[in-house]
KEVEXLUM-153103 format. One record per residue: x, y, z of N, C-alpha, C in turn; chain. Coordinates in steps of 0.1 Angstrom, whole numbers, plus 2048, in hexadecimal, padded with zeros to 3 digits. Example, Ala and Ser with C-alpha at 12.3 -4.5 7.8 and 13.67 -1.06 7.14 Angstrom:
BEGIN
PT   n.c1   n.c2   n.c3   ca.c1   ca.c2   ca.c3   c.c1   c.c2   c.c3   chaine
PT    884    7C7    84E     87B     7D3     84E    884    7DF    84E        A
PT    880    7EA    847     889     7F5     847    881    800    84F        A
END
This chain:
BEGIN
PT   n.c1   n.c2   n.c3   ca.c1   ca.c2   ca.c3   c.c1   c.c2   c.c3   chaine
PT    E5D    883    D96     E56     87F     DA2    E5D    873    DA7        A
PT    E60    872    DB4     E67     867     DBA    E5C    85D    DBF        A
PT    E60    850    DBE     E57     846     DC4    E58    845    DD3        A
PT    E4E    843    DD9     E4E     842     DE8    E55    835    DEC        A
PT    E5D    836    DF6     E63     82A     DFC    E59    822    E03        A
PT    E59    815    E01     E50     80C     E08    E57    801    E0F        A
PT    E54    7FF    E1B     E5A     7F4     E23    E4F    7EA    E25        A
PT    E50    7DE    E1F     E45     7D4     E1F    E38    7DA    E1A        A
PT    E2E    7DB    E23     E21     7E0     E1E    E1E    7EC    E27        A
PT    E15    7F4    E21     E10     800     E28    E08    7FC    E34        A
PT    E08    804    E3E     DFF     802     E4A    DF1    804    E46        A
PT    DE8    7FC    E4B     DDA     7FD     E48    DD3    805    E54        A
PT    DCC    80F    E50     DC5     817     E5A    DB6    817    E56        A
PT    DAE    814    E61     DA0     815     E5F    D9B    821    E67        A
PT    D94    82A    E60     D8E     836     E65    D80    833    E68        A
PT    D7C    833    E75     D6E     830     E79    D68    83D    E7F        A
PT    D60    844    E77     D5B     851     E7A    D4D    853    E73        A
PT    D43    857    E7B     D36     858     E75    D34    865    E6D        A
PT    D3C    86F    E6F     D3B     87B     E67    D44    87B    E5B        A
PT    D3E    87B    E4F     D46     87A     E43    D50    885    E41        A
PT    D4D    891    E46     D57     89C     E44    D64    899    E4D        A
PT    D62    894    E59     D6D     891     E61    D75    885    E5B        A
PT    D6E    87B    E56     D75     870     E4F    D7E    875    E44        A
PT    D78    87E    E3C     D7F     884     E31    D8C    88C    E36        A
PT    D8B    894    E40     D96     89B     E45    DA1    892    E4A        A
PT    D9D    887    E51     DA7     87D     E56    DAE    877    E4A        A
PT    DA6    872    E40     DAB     86C     E34    DB5    875    E2D        A
PT    DB1    882    E2C     DBA     88C     E25    DC7    88D    E2D        A
PT    DC7    88D    E3A     DD3     88E     E42    DDC    882    E40        A
PT    DD6    876    E3F     DDE     86A     E3E    DE2    866    E30        A
PT    DDC    86C    E25     DDF     869     E18    DED    86B    E14        A
PT    DF4    874    E1B     E02     878     E17    E0C    86E    E1D        A
PT    E07    865    E26     E10     85B     E2C    E0E    84E    E24        A
PT    E16    844    E28     E15     837     E21    E0C    82E    E29        A
PT    DFF    831    E27     DF4     829     E2E    DEA    824    E24        A
PT    DE4    819    E27     DD8     814     E20    DCD    819    E29        A
PT    DC3    81F    E23     DB8     825     E2C    DAB    81F    E28        A
PT    DA3    81B    E32     D96     817     E30    D8D    81F    E3A        A
PT    D80    821    E36     D77     829     E3F    D6B    820    E42        A
PT    D66    823    E4E     D59     81D     E52    D51    828    E59        A
PT    D44    829    E57     D3C     834     E5C    D35    830    E69        A
PT    D36    823    E6D     D2F     820     E7A    D36    813    E80        A
PT    D32    810    E8C     D39     805     E93    D37    7F8    E8C        A
PT    D2C    7F5    E86     D29     7E8     E80    D32    7E7    E73        A
PT    D33    7F1    E6C     D3C     7F1     E60    D4B    7F0    E64        A
PT    D4E    7F6    E6F     D5C     7F5     E75    D5F    7E6    E78        A
PT    D55    7DF    E7F     D57     7D1     E82    D59    7C9    E76        A
PT    D52    7CB    E6B     D53     7C4     E5F    D61    7C6    E59        A
PT    D65    7D3    E59     D72     7D7     E53    D7E    7D0    E5B        A
PT    D7D    7D1    E68     D87     7CA     E70    D88    7BC    E6D        A
PT    D7D    7B5    E6C     D7D     7A7     E69    D82    7A3    E5C        A
PT    D80    7AB    E52     D84     7A8     E44    D92    7AE    E41        A
PT    D95    7BA    E46     DA0     7C2     E41    DAC    7C1    E4B        A
PT    DAA    7BE    E57     DB5     7BD     E62    DBE    7CA    E62        A
PT    DB8    7D5    E65     DC1     7E1     E65    DCB    7E1    E70        A
PT    DD6    7E9    E6E     DE0     7EB     E78    DDD    7F5    E82        A
PT    DD4    7FF    E7D     DD0     80A     E86    DC2    80D    E84        A
PT    DBA    80F    E8F     DAC     813     E8F    DAC    822    E94        A
PT    DA7    82B    E8C     DA4     838     E91    D95    838    E94        A
PT    D91    838    EA0     D84     834     EA4    D7D    83F    EAC        A
PT    D72    844    EA5     D6A     84E     EAC    D63    848    EB8        A
PT    D62    850    EC2     D5C     84A     ECE    D4D    84A    ECE        A
PT    D47    855    EC9     D38     856     EC9    D33    854    EBA        A
PT    D2B    849    EB9     D26     846     EAC    D17    842    EAD        A
PT    D0F    844    EA3     D01     840     EA4    D00    831    EA4        A
PT    CF5    82C    EA9     CF3     81E     EA8    CF5    817    EB6        A
PT    CF4    80A    EB6     CF5     803     EC3    D03    802    EC9        A
PT    D0D    804    EC0     D1B     803     EC5    D22    810    EC4        A
PT    D2B    813    ECD     D33     81F     ECC    D42    81B    ECB        A
PT    D4B    825    ECB     D59     822     EC9    D5F    819    ED4        A
PT    D5A    81B    EE1     D5F     813     EEC    D5B    804    EE9        A
PT    D4F    802    EE5     D4B     7F4     EE2    D54    7EE    ED7        A
PT    D57    7F5    ECD     D5F     7F0     EC2    D6D    7ED    EC7        A
PT    D72    7F6    ECF     D80     7F4     ED5    D80    7E8    EDD        A
PT    D77    7E6    EE6     D76     7DA     EEE    D75    7CD    EE6        A
PT    D6D    7CE    EDC     D6B     7C3     ED3    D78    7BF    ECB        A
PT    D7F    7C9    EC6     D8C     7C7     EBF    D96    7C0    EC8        A
PT    D96    7C4    ED5     D9F     7BE     EDF    D9C    7B0    EE2        A
PT    D90    7AB    EDF     D8D     79D     EE2    D8F    794    ED6        A
PT    D93    79A    ECA     D94     792     EBE    DA2    78F    EBB        A
PT    DA6    782    EBD     DB4     77F     EBA    DB7    780    EAB        A
PT    DAD    77E    EA2     DAF     77F     E94    DB1    78E    E8F        A
PT    DAE    798    E98     DB0     7A6     E94    DBE    7AA    E94        A
PT    DC7    7A2    E9A     DD5     7A5     E9A    DD9    7B0    EA3        A
PT    DD0    7B4    EAD     DD3     7BF     EB6    DD7    7CC    EB0        A
PT    DCF    7D2    EA8     DD2     7DF     EA2    DD3    7E9    EAC        A
PT    DDA    7F4    EA9     DDB     7FF     EB2    DCE    807    EB1        A
PT    DC8    80A    EBC     DBB     811     EBC    DBD    81F    EC2        A
PT    DB9    829    EBA     DBA     837     EBE    DAC    83C    EBE        A
PT    DA7    840    ECA     D9A     845     ECB    D9A    854    EC8        A
PT    D90    858    EC1     D8E     866     EBD    D81    86B    EC3        A
PT    D81    876    ECC     D75     87A     ED2    D76    889    ED6        A
PT    D6A    88F    ED6     D68     89C     EDB    D67    89C    EEB        A
PT    D65    890    EF0     D64     88F     EFF    D71    88E    F05        A
PT    D75    898    F0D     D82     899     F12    D83    898    F21        A
PT    D78    895    F28     D79     894     F37    D82    888    F3B        A
PT    D88    889    F46     D91     87E     F4B    D8A    870    F4B        A
PT    D7E    870    F4F     D77     863     F4F    D74    85E    F41        A
PT    D73    866    F37     D71     862     F29    D7E    85C    F24        A
PT    D89    862    F27     D96     85D     F22    D99    850    F29        A
PT    D96    84F    F36     D99     843     F3E    D90    838    F38        A
PT    D84    83A    F35     D7B     830     F2F    D81    82B    F22        A
PT    D86    834    F1A     D8C     830     F0D    D98    827    F0F        A
PT    DA1    82B    F19     DAD     823     F1B    DA9    815    F21        A
PT    D9F    815    F2A     D9B     808     F30    D94    7FF    F26        A
PT    D8F    805    F1B     D89     7FD     F11    D93    7F6    F08        A
PT    DA0    7FB    F09     DAB     7F5     F02    DB1    7FE    EF7        A
PT    DAE    80B    EF8     DB4     814     EEE    DC2    816    EF1        A
PT    DCA    819    EE6     DD8     81C     EE8    DDB    82B    EE9        A
PT    DD1    833    EE4     DD3     841     EE5    DC5    848    EE4        A
PT    DC4    854    EE8     DB7     85B     EE9    DBA    869    EE4        A
PT    DB4    86D    ED9     DB6     87B     ED3    DA9    882    ED5        A
PT    DAB    88E    EDA     D9F     897     EDC    D9D    89F    ECF        A
PT    D90    89F    ECB     D8C     8A7     EBF    D8A    8B6    EC4        A
PT    D8E    8BF    EBC     D95     8BE     EAF    DA4    8BC    EB2        A
PT    DAA    8B4    EAA     DB9     8B1     EAC    DC0    8B6    E9F        A
PT    DCC    8B9    EA0     DD4     8BD     E95    DD8    8B1    E8C        A
PT    DD9    8B3    E7F     DDE     8A9     E76    DEC    8A3    E7B        A
PT    DF4    8AC    E7F     E01     8A8     E84    E00    89F    E90        A
PT    DF8    8A2    E9A     DF6     89A     EA6    DF0    88C    EA2        A
PT    DE7    88C    E98     DE2     87F     E93    DEE    876    E8E        A
PT    DF5    87C    E85     E01     875     E7F    E0A    870    E8A        A
PT    E0E    879    E93     E17     875     E9E    E12    86A    EA6        A
PT    E05    86A    EA9     DFF     85F     EB1    DFF    852    EAA        A
PT    DFC    852    E9D     DFD     846     E95    E0B    841    E94        A
PT    E14    849    E91     E22     845     E8F    E28    840    E9D        A
PT    E24    846    EA8     E2A     842     EB5    E28    833    EB8        A
PT    E1D    82E    EB3     E1A     820     EB6    E1C    816    EAB        A
PT    E20    81B    E9F     E22     812     E94    E30    80E    E92        A
END
């Protein structure tokens, strides 16, 4: 078995998704790459994780239960100098032009429409890292 080549440190990816099965599928997709992965089930946990963990990439579900949604978290991340400006990829089943525009206006770097292929997810992450 060959050791994986590492350059400095692995990219940190925070998966923010309220559905455990979708989080698991995303994690399984990313586990074969050289990433550190953390998960959050809602916007408040995402904010805590961003503040403590400083991820390089946020995979951020748009629609979540509770007072904050993915757009709120995206806007919040963009106002935090201490967050280090992570790449934000919104994940949503909402694919109308106004939904995508709202995501980009909130500060997202990319918008993936659910269901997306594992390959498309990896390509989108790699494109900005």
